[in-house]
C-alpha positions as CSV (number, residue, x, y, z in Angstrom):
1,M,14.6,-84.5,-30.2
2,A,16.9,-85.6,-33.0
3,E,19.0,-82.4,-32.7
4,K,19.4,-82.9,-28.9
5,K,20.5,-86.4,-29.4
6,S,23.0,-85.2,-32.0
7,V,24.4,-82.7,-29.6
8,F,24.8,-85.3,-26.8
9,H,26.2,-87.7,-29.3
10,R,28.9,-85.1,-30.2
11,L,29.7,-84.6,-26.5
12,K,29.9,-88.4,-26.0
13,L,32.3,-88.6,-29.0
14,L,34.3,-85.8,-27.6
15,Y,34.5,-87.6,-24.3
16,T,36.1,-90.6,-26.0
17,V,38.6,-88.4,-27.8
18,N,39.3,-85.7,-25.1
19,P,37.5,-86.4,-21.8
20,R,39.4,-83.6,-20.0
21,M,37.6,-81.0,-22.2
22,V,34.1,-82.5,-21.3
23,W,35.0,-82.4,-17.6
24,A,36.3,-78.9,-18.0
25,M,32.9,-77.9,-19.6
26,G,31.1,-79.4,-16.7
27,W,33.4,-77.7,-14.2
28,V,33.0,-74.2,-15.5
29,T,29.3,-74.6,-15.8
30,L,28.6,-75.9,-12.3
31,V,31.5,-75.1,-9.9
32,P,31.2,-71.3,-9.8
33,S,27.6,-71.5,-8.7
34,L,28.5,-74.1,-6.1
35,G,31.4,-71.8,-4.9
36,A,29.0,-68.9,-4.6
37,L,26.6,-71.0,-2.5
38,I,29.3,-72.2,-0.2
39,S,30.6,-68.6,0.2
40,L,27.2,-67.3,1.0
41,N,26.7,-69.9,3.7
42,F,30.1,-69.0,5.1
43,L,29.3,-65.3,5.2
44,Y,25.9,-66.0,6.9
45,A,27.9,-67.9,9.6
46,N,30.7,-65.2,9.8
47,P,29.2,-61.8,9.1
48,G,32.2,-59.9,10.5
49,F,34.8,-61.8,8.6
50,F,36.1,-58.8,6.6
51,E,35.9,-56.1,9.3
52,K,39.6,-56.2,10.4
53,I,41.1,-56.3,6.9
54,E,43.0,-53.1,5.7
55,F,42.7,-53.2,2.0
56,L,45.4,-50.5,1.3
57,S,48.2,-52.5,2.9
58,W,50.5,-53.8,0.2
59,P,50.6,-57.4,1.5
60,F,46.8,-57.6,1.3
61,L,46.7,-56.0,-2.2
62,G,49.0,-58.8,-3.5
63,V,46.9,-61.4,-1.7
64,Y,43.7,-59.9,-3.1
65,V,44.9,-59.9,-6.8
66,V,46.4,-63.4,-6.6
67,T,43.2,-64.7,-4.9
68,A,40.9,-63.0,-7.3
69,T,42.9,-64.3,-10.2
70,L,42.7,-67.9,-9.0
71,L,39.1,-67.8,-8.0
72,M,38.0,-66.5,-11.3
73,G,40.6,-68.1,-13.5
74,L,40.0,-71.6,-12.1
75,A,36.2,-71.1,-12.1
76,L,35.8,-71.3,-8.4
77,L,33.6,-68.2,-8.0
78,P,31.6,-66.1,-10.5
79,T,33.0,-62.7,-11.4
80,T,29.8,-61.0,-10.5
81,F,29.9,-62.4,-7.0
82,L,33.4,-61.3,-6.5
83,A,32.7,-57.8,-7.9
84,I,29.7,-57.3,-5.5
85,L,31.8,-58.6,-2.6
86,S,34.7,-56.3,-3.4
87,G,32.4,-53.2,-3.8
88,F,30.7,-53.7,-0.5
89,V,33.7,-54.6,1.6
90,F,36.5,-52.5,0.1
91,G,34.8,-49.8,-2.0
92,W,36.2,-48.0,-5.1
93,M,39.8,-48.4,-4.0
94,S,39.6,-52.1,-4.9
95,F,38.1,-51.6,-8.4
96,P,41.4,-51.3,-10.4
97,F,42.7,-54.4,-8.6
98,L,39.5,-56.3,-9.4
99,V,40.0,-55.4,-13.1
100,L,43.6,-56.5,-12.9
101,G,42.5,-59.8,-11.2
102,Y,40.0,-60.7,-13.9
103,T,42.4,-59.7,-16.6
104,L,45.0,-62.2,-15.1
105,A,42.1,-64.7,-14.7
106,T,41.4,-64.3,-18.4
107,V,45.0,-65.3,-19.2
108,T,44.8,-68.2,-16.7
109,G,41.4,-69.6,-18.0
110,Y,42.4,-69.1,-21.7
111,Q,45.7,-70.8,-21.4
112,L,44.2,-73.7,-19.4
113,G,41.6,-74.1,-22.2
114,K,44.2,-74.1,-24.9
115,G,46.1,-76.8,-23.0
116,L,42.9,-78.9,-22.9
117,D,41.8,-78.2,-26.5
118,S,43.4,-80.9,-28.7
119,G,41.1,-80.2,-31.6
120,S,37.9,-80.4,-29.6
121,L,36.0,-77.8,-31.7
122,T,36.6,-79.9,-34.8
123,V,35.0,-82.9,-33.1
124,L,32.0,-80.9,-31.9
125,L,31.4,-79.4,-35.4
126,Q,32.2,-82.5,-37.4
127,Q,28.5,-82.9,-38.4
128,Y,28.0,-79.2,-38.8
129,P,30.3,-78.2,-41.8
130,K,28.3,-75.0,-42.4
131,A,28.9,-73.9,-38.8
132,A,32.6,-74.7,-39.0
133,Q,32.8,-72.7,-42.3
134,L,31.0,-69.8,-40.8
135,I,33.5,-69.6,-37.9
136,D,36.4,-69.8,-40.3
137,E,34.9,-67.0,-42.4
138,R,34.4,-64.7,-39.4
139,R,37.8,-65.4,-37.8
140,D,39.1,-61.9,-38.9
141,S,36.3,-60.2,-36.9
142,I,36.5,-62.5,-33.8
143,S,37.2,-59.5,-31.6
144,E,33.6,-58.4,-32.2
145,L,32.3,-61.8,-30.9
146,I,34.6,-61.6,-27.8
147,F,33.3,-58.2,-26.9
148,F,29.6,-59.1,-27.0
149,V,30.1,-62.5,-25.3
150,R,31.9,-60.8,-22.5
151,L,29.2,-58.1,-22.3
152,S,26.5,-60.7,-21.8
153,P,25.4,-61.0,-18.1
154,V,24.3,-64.6,-18.6
155,I,27.4,-66.2,-20.2
156,P,29.7,-67.2,-17.4
157,F,33.2,-65.7,-17.5
158,A,34.9,-69.1,-17.1
159,L,32.8,-70.7,-19.8
160,S,33.6,-67.9,-22.2
161,N,37.3,-68.4,-21.5
162,L,36.9,-72.0,-22.6
163,L,34.9,-71.0,-25.6
164,F,37.6,-68.5,-26.8
165,A,40.3,-71.2,-26.3
166,L,38.3,-73.6,-28.5
167,L,37.9,-70.9,-31.1
168,Q,41.6,-70.1,-30.9
169,A,40.6,-66.5,-30.7
170,G,44.1,-65.3,-29.7
171,L,45.1,-64.3,-26.2
172,S,45.8,-60.6,-26.9
173,K,42.3,-60.2,-28.5
174,V,40.6,-62.0,-25.6
175,I,42.4,-59.8,-23.0
176,W,41.8,-56.5,-24.8
177,M,38.3,-56.9,-26.1
178,G,37.3,-59.0,-23.1
179,L,38.4,-56.1,-20.9
180,W,36.0,-53.6,-22.5
181,G,33.2,-56.2,-22.7
182,M,33.5,-57.0,-19.0
183,L,33.7,-53.5,-17.7
184,P,29.9,-52.6,-17.9
185,R,28.7,-55.8,-16.2
186,T,31.6,-55.6,-13.6
187,T,30.9,-52.0,-12.8
188,M,27.2,-52.7,-12.4
189,A,27.9,-55.5,-10.0
190,F,30.6,-53.5,-8.2
191,V,28.2,-50.5,-7.7
192,T,25.5,-52.9,-6.4
193,G,28.0,-53.9,-3.7
194,I,28.8,-50.3,-2.9
195,L,25.2,-49.2,-2.6
196,G,24.0,-52.4,-0.8
197,D,22.5,-51.9,2.7
198,S,24.1,-55.3,3.6
199,L,26.6,-57.6,2.1
200,L,24.2,-60.6,2.0
201,G,21.4,-58.4,0.6
202,A,23.6,-57.1,-2.2
203,L,24.8,-60.7,-3.0
204,E,21.3,-61.9,-3.1
205,G,20.2,-59.2,-5.6
206,D,18.1,-56.9,-3.3
207,S,19.0,-53.8,-5.3
208,G,15.7,-52.8,-6.9
209,G,14.4,-52.5,-10.4
210,K,17.3,-50.4,-11.8
211,Q,19.6,-53.4,-11.8
212,V,17.0,-55.5,-13.6
213,V,16.7,-52.8,-16.3
214,L,20.5,-52.6,-16.8
215,I,20.9,-56.4,-16.9
216,T,18.1,-56.6,-19.5
217,L,19.8,-53.9,-21.5
218,L,23.2,-55.6,-21.5
219,L,21.5,-58.9,-22.4
220,L,19.7,-57.4,-25.4
221,V,22.8,-55.6,-26.7
222,S,24.9,-58.7,-26.3
223,L,22.4,-60.9,-28.0
224,W,22.1,-58.4,-30.9
225,G,25.9,-58.3,-31.2
226,I,26.3,-62.1,-31.2
227,Y,23.5,-62.5,-33.7
228,R,25.0,-59.8,-35.9
229,F,28.4,-61.5,-35.8
230,F,26.9,-64.8,-37.2
231,T,24.4,-63.3,-39.7
232,K,26.1,-60.3,-41.2
233,K,27.3,-60.6,-44.8
234,K,31.1,-61.2,-45.0
């Protein structure tokens, strides 16, 4: 209990120093799930909403990339949700534009996080000097952490953008290593949409045991990588 109180005390202190960062943490944690719930309710009420859209038209391609960038970059929808939706509705032709969208969303989320930072990590780790020292010692291999955090199917995309901004990981590293880390989980979600018998069924995870096995594998590999990053000898 003492440790939990200490964590909440750190957040309370951070709120007095930089309330925008605490609000941002709450936003990226809660709003994507709320956005997914609202979207599901909308699709239940309007099952034919996407039927008349021609994806290969250039105006729509531009709209799709900009919309995907904003939805993911501003933490309005989870990346997995958008990947399943794109796979089911538009098929493989939309995949490179989805990748472009979450790459631009990475830039958006990271830059917003940097703008909100104001030394927030220092405040959070003020009582944990060993943790702060560990992060400083591992800064040269931060690309490894970025890859495994992005690979994890349970760490939200928007939350990791904020985390990387707090760690001052570097935008080029976040873009490049984040791209390779995101591809497996994005591809898995995208294929789930393509193979889904119905859009709502795919979004609700009715894809059988193979997806569970793949998610478990990605989770285990990402946990191993993150653990290795923090425990390996310098």
